[in-house]
Each structure stands twice: as structure tokens, then as C-alpha cells.
N, C-alpha and C positions, 0 to 999 in steps of 0.2 A: 650527410644527414643534418638538417638544421636543428638548432636548439632554441626552444621557447623558454622564457623565464617569467615566473610570477611568484607572488607570495603564497597563493592558495590555488591548488588544482582541485576542481570538483569533477568527479567522474559520474556522469548521469544527470540529465536535465529533466527529471520528473519533479514532483512536488518537493521532495526532500532536497534534491540537488539545487533546484532553482531558488528555494527558500534560503538555503545556505549561502549561495552565491550572492543573492540580493543583500542579505544581512552583512556579509563580510565586505562586499564592495561599498556599501553605504557607510561603512566605518573607515573607509580609506585604503583598504587592502587591494592589491592588484589580483584579479581573479580570472582564471581561465576555466571554462566548463567544456568538457568533451562529451559528446552525445553520439552514440553509435547509430541512431536512427537518422534518416535523411530529413525528417521533419519532427519537431517536438510534438509529443502527444499522440502519435499514431504509429502502429495500430492501437486502438483502445483495448486494454485488458483490465477492466474494472467494472463493478456493478453500478458505479456512478451515483452513489448516494453520499451526502454529507450531513451531519447533524447541524441544526440551526446555529448553535453557538460558534461554530468555526468561522462563520461569516465575519464576526468581529475581529478575527485574527488576520484577516486578509486586507490587502491594500489595492486590490485590482477591480473593484466594483462587483457587479453581479451579472455580467454579460454571459456567463457560462451557465446560469440557472435555467432549467427547463420548466420545472414546476415545483410548487411547495407541496409538502407531504404533512398530513395531520398526525399520523401515528403508524402503528404497526399491528398487524394481526399475525398471531402465531398458531399454526396448525400442527397437530400431532397425529400421525397416521390417518390423515384425511379429515379429522374433526377439528373445529375451531376450539382452541384451548384458552386464548386470551386476546383481548383487544385493548391497546393502551394508547394514550396520547404521547407522541414523541415527535415534536416538530422537526422538520428537516427539509432538505431539497434534493431532488434528483437533478443531475447536471450533465452537461456535455464535457466529458473528461478531456477530450482533445483541446477544446477551447480553454478550459481551466488551466491545463498544463502550459499552453502557449501564453496565456496571460501572465502566469507566474514567471515564465522565462523572459517575457518582455519587461517585467518589472526588474528582473535581475540585470538585463542589459541597460535599462535606463539608469540603474544605480552604478553602472560602470563595468560590469562583468562582460567578458567576451565569450561567446558560445561558438564552438566548432562542431558542426554537424557532420554526420557520416564519418565520425572519428572514433576509433576503438582503442581503448587502453589495452595494450598487448602484454606488457611485462614491466617489471620494476628491476632496474639494474643500477647498482652503486648509488642508490638514492634518487635516481632519475626514472621517470616513467616513459616507456617507449609507446608511442601511439601510431596507429596506421590511419592515415587520412584517406579521403576519397581519391580513388585512382591508384591506391596502393603505395603512396609515398609515406615513408616512415620519418618520424621526428622524435626528438627527445624533449621532455618537459621537465625543467628544473624548478621545483616548488619547495617552499619551506614547510608547508602543511598540505596533506592530501585528505580530501573528504570523499569517502566511498559512498555513493548514493546510487549504485548501479543495480538495484533490484535484488530479488530473492536468490539468484544465482550469481552473486557478486564476485567479480574478479578481484576487486580490492580486498574483500573479506578473506579471500584465499591467501593474499599476501600476509595477512596478520595471523593466520591460523585459526580464525574465528568464523569460518564459513558455516552457515546454517544448513544442516542436512535434513532437518525435520520439515519437509515441505509437503503440502497437500495439493493435488491437481484440482483445477476448477475449469468448467466449460460453461459457456453462456451463449444464448441465442437472443438476437433482437427480433421482436415479433410485433405484430399489430394488435392493439387493444380493441376489444369489441365496444368498450365504453370507457369514459374517463374514470380514473380511480384516485382516491385521496389517501389511501393507506398502502404502505408496503406490506408484502405478505411473506412469511417465513414458513417453510415446510420441513418439520422434523419428522423423520420417517425411518422405520426399521431398515429399509434398504439403503439409506444414505449414511453409511457407517462413518461415525466420527465427524460428520458435517451436517449440511442442510441444503435445502433448495430455496430459491427466492424468486419473487416477482416484484420488480421495482418499476412503477409506472413513470413514463416520460411523455406526457401529453397524449398523443394518439398511439404511441408505441410503448413497449416495455422491455426491460431486460429480464430474461428468465434464465436462471442458471443453477448449477449444482457444484458444490465443493465437497469432496469426500475422500476419505482414505480408501484406497482400492485394495481389496483383499483377493479378488478373483482375477479374471482375465483383464487385459489392458482395455478392452472395449466396454467394461462394466459401466463406467461413468457416463459414456455416451448413451447407452441403453436407458439408464436411469433418467437422464435429461429428456430423452424423447418420450418416455412414459409420462413424465411430469407435463410436458407440452401437450400430450394427448389428453390428459385429465383436465388441464386448464381450458383446452379447446372445447371438450365436451361439456364443461361447466359454464360455457358462455363468456369466458373472460378474455380469451384471445382467439384469433382466427388466422387462417392462411398458413403458408409455409414460413419457416424462419427467413428473415431478410439477410442475416449473416450469422456466422458462428465463430467465436473466438475462444481461445483456451490459454491457460497460464498456470503459474505456481504461486501458492500462498504460504508464507512461513507460518507455522502453528506452534512455534516455541521461540522464546527470546534467544538471541545469539549469545555469544560469550562477551568478552570485554568490548566496549564501544571505542576504546582507544588502545593503540599499540604504537608506542613511540610517537612519531609525528603524523600518524594516520588516525582519522576519526571515521566512524561508520554511522550512517543515518538511514532512516526509513526501512524499507524491506531488507536492505543490505545488512542492517543491524538486527533484524528479526523483531522490529518494532510493531509489527502487525498484531492485532488482538488475536490470541490463540483460539478463542471461541467463535467470534463473529467474523474474523478475517478482515475487519475494518482497519485501514491503515492511513487514510488521507490526513486526519487530524494530527496523528503522531508524526507523519512525514513533514507536514508544514511547520508545526511547532518545534519538533526536534531538529529539523534541518536548520531552522533559524537559530536555534541554540548552538548548533555545531558551527555555523558561520560566525556567530558572535564571539565564541571562545577562540576560534581559530584566528580571527582578526585581532583579538586581545593579545594572544600569544605572540603574533607577529609584531604588533606595535611595541610590546615590551621586550621582544627578543628573549622570551622566557617560555620554553616549551612545556614547562611544568604547569603553566596556566591551562593547558589543554585538558587537564584532569577535571577542571571545573565543568566541562560539558557533561561528562558522565554523572557527576554528582547532581547537577541540576536536573538532568533528564530523569534519573532514578527517583529523585524527590517528587517530580511532577507526575510521572507515569508508572513508576516502579511497582507500587502496591497493586494497581489495576492489572498489570501484566502477571504479577505473581499469583493473584487469585485466579485469573483466567487460565494460567498454566496448570494449576492444581485441579481446576474444574475439567480441563481437557483430559487429564489423567483419569479422573473419576469417570468421565464420559466413555472413554475408549475401553477402560478395563471392566466396565459394567454395562456394556452396550446391550446385552441380552435382558437388562432390566430398565430399558429406556423409559417405559411408562412410569416407573417408580422414581427414577432419579432426574427426570427431565427438568423439573423446576429448580433443581440445584445446579443445573448445567447450562441454563439459558439466561442471558443477562437481564431480561425484562421482568423476571420473577423475584419476589422479595426473598425467597429461599436461597437464591444465588448468593446473597450476601450474608447468609447464616451458615453455621457449621453443619455439615452433613452427618447425620447420626445413623 
């Protein structure tokens, strides 16, 4: 079994992992990224929307942008409740991920595709490469950016178990749209439906806590598709359907010894909206920066700076969203009454619920 040596091992080449690798490598650290998929960015498991300010945090141009979005419409049980201006972009997530990974490689990081982190033994990570070959990776710091069911988080005892299933269809739009649409509905327990326009197509999906049979979320999605079709917004059969898991509660500690967690692996996804790309890009960059700093100083206590900086930047936002999720789920039978306190675009969301 061969042994690979590096300063920093990053597990996962999504936005968090690639951002961490880019930042660490740009500061002179030797970085290896292992990615279980054969190609970065596919299959896409994302609603593919980013807020406009995130563009300023990126260094890879705008080649991933499909269209600009003016704002958001929010519906409650079929009626329009609110329309707001909220500039953003719908994107090609596969292209976005590949561009971030390219930037990491340009900075000096090496990316191993079709490579799975299997176990951690005596401080080394065992990986299985394409073809079934096993190798050991000896790294001074490990950054877990391997998604909501993170293997690395399991090594730290901080694996997030509060996950929500989501399913999404890619469909044809009947006409161009400039607003995203959000569907809050009694049937979509603890979550919501969405329509995000992407030129001539749209992503239509549902994320929800499942209380009944395992097929409940699929039935809710197809009911939503039928309503949108009869309303003249979409047409035809779904072009494809994907599913995945969304963390809806922050994880535990982001650091355990020489291991850092970032992105979905750390539970950094917004507990109400499910949005996670900005936190992954910014937080991943923070993790890479502090990891490189610790390596450069040979002082692993410096890794604590990552958690401090991340909590200062995002902590209050996630704490409020977590409390709103508890309110939402525990009072679901009063959705009409509490909705404005539980959805981010209403001013009541930022005030105390009485």
C-alpha cells in the first residue's frame, strides 16, 4: 500500500472543499483533495441559486451563470403572500463546481477523482482509489467537506443526524421568468417547494420532513408539478429527477484535534431555506486559511481560529434559523399564523415571536 504525504488533506471537491484547497494551496501548503465522484460537480443535487453578493467572493468569472433573478415570490397554500426584490443568479452547479476545482488546481492543489476516504487509522487516512487500490494519506490537517452524510464528521463524533430529504425535477418553462417562487404549504411539513428559473428550463423541487410513507415527498412533488403545469408555468414531463439530503440543524464542533469540518459536513446549511453555497465557499476558504496558518506555524492551536471566525461571520444567522425551525415544526398546524416569523423574507422573521 503506497503512502501519500501532504500538509492538508481535503475530503470532498464541492464548493467547500475546493475553496478550502484553493486558499490553503495559495498560501504555500501542499494539498491533496480526494473526491469520490468520477467528475467534479456531477450529478447535480442543488436548486442552483446563489445570491448576487456571492459573486464578489469568487475568483472564477461568471461562466456558470444561467440567468439573473430579480427577486422572490412567496406563496402560502396557493395564494401569493409576498413579492420582494432579491437579486441573484441561477447557475449551472456542475460548471460552478468544476470552475472552483480548477482554481484550486491552479493554486497548486492536487485532486484525486474516484477516490473514497474509507477510514482513519493511527492518524492516517485510508483511501480507495479507482480500480480498488488502497493508499494511505499522511496529512497534518484534515478538512472534511464531504457533504451531509460526512464520513469525516463521523470520525470526530460530530456527524449531523438532523437531515431533510429533498427531491427536484428539471422541467421546461412555458415562458421566461425573472423571479424565483417559493411554495409554503400545509402538505410540505417543515419545508417548502420551489421553482427556480434557468432560461428555458426550471428546477422545481420539494424539501420536507417526512411523517408518513417513504413515497410522500414524491407525491407532493408531482402534485406541485401538476399545479404549475395547469397554471401555465411549466410544460411536458420532467427532463430528469434528482434527490439528496439537506442538513437542517448546525452540527457540533467544527474542529476536533487536527480535523476541521466545512460546508454541509459541518451543518452549515441554512436550517430554514436549505441554502448552503455561500457558507460553503466562504467557510471553506476560512478553513483552508486557518489550516495553512497552523501548518506554517506548526501550531495546531491555530486551527481554533477557524471556528471562531466562522461563528462570528455566520453564527447569529444560523442560531436564529435554528430557533425558527423549531417554531415551525412544533407549530405546523398553525402555519398560517406563524409563517411570517418562520420565512426569511418577512420582517417578522427578525423580531421575537409572541
